[in-house]
N, C-alpha and C positions, 0 to 999 in steps of 0.2 A: 630539534632542529629540522627534521624531515617534515614535521607537521607544518612548520612555518613555510617551507618551500612549496608544499602541496597547496596550502591556503593561498599563497601568492600566485601560483600558477592558475588556480581556479578563478581567482579574482581577475587576473589578466585576461583569461579566456572569456569570462562573462562580459567584461568591458568591450572586448573586441567584437563579440557577437552583438552586443547592444549598438555599437557604432555602425556595424555593417547592416543591421536591420533598419537603422534610421535612414540609410541611403536609399532604400527601396521606395518606389513611388506608386501612387495609385493612378491608373490611366485616366480616370474620370477627372482628377484634379488638373492634370496637364492639358486637357482639352480646353479648359477655361483660359489658359494662357494663350492659346492660338486664336481665340476670338479676335475679330478685327477691332481695332481701337484707333485712337488718334493721338498724335504727339505734336506739341508746339515747341519750336526752338526759337528763342530770341537771341539776336546778336547785334552788335553795333559796328562790327568790322565788315567792310564791303567785300574784301577778298575772301574772308571766312564765310560770308553768307553764300557766295557763289559755290564754294566747295561743299558746304553743307547741303545746298539744294541738290547738287549732283548725287551725293550719297543718299539723301532722303528719297530721291526718285528711284534709285536702285533698291533701297530697302523696302519701299512701298511696293515695287513690282514683285519682289521676292515674297513678302509677307502678307500683302494686302492691307496693311495698316496705313492709315492716312497720316502724312507728315506735312506740317506747315512750318516753313522757315520764314521768320519775320525779321527783316533788316531794319533796325531802329535807327532812324536818322535824326538829325537835329530838329527837323520839322515836326516829327512825331513826338519828340521829347517835350516840346513846348506845350503840348496838349495834355501831357500826363500829370 
């Protein structure tokens, strides 16, 4: 019975160590995420488009990533 408890304890510890080591990151990998990029957001709601543009400008100022919010109206839909 003691062997079973020791085996369970060792297995639990090894799983915990594996989970914690998986959370560690490489600094080089995270630098690729901070490279500037661009995002395009499409919406058909006018009041939503205004709010999204405000947040997009704030996010662009903080991160340097380009954000384009496109408000799709009925005029644009006829050409799609």
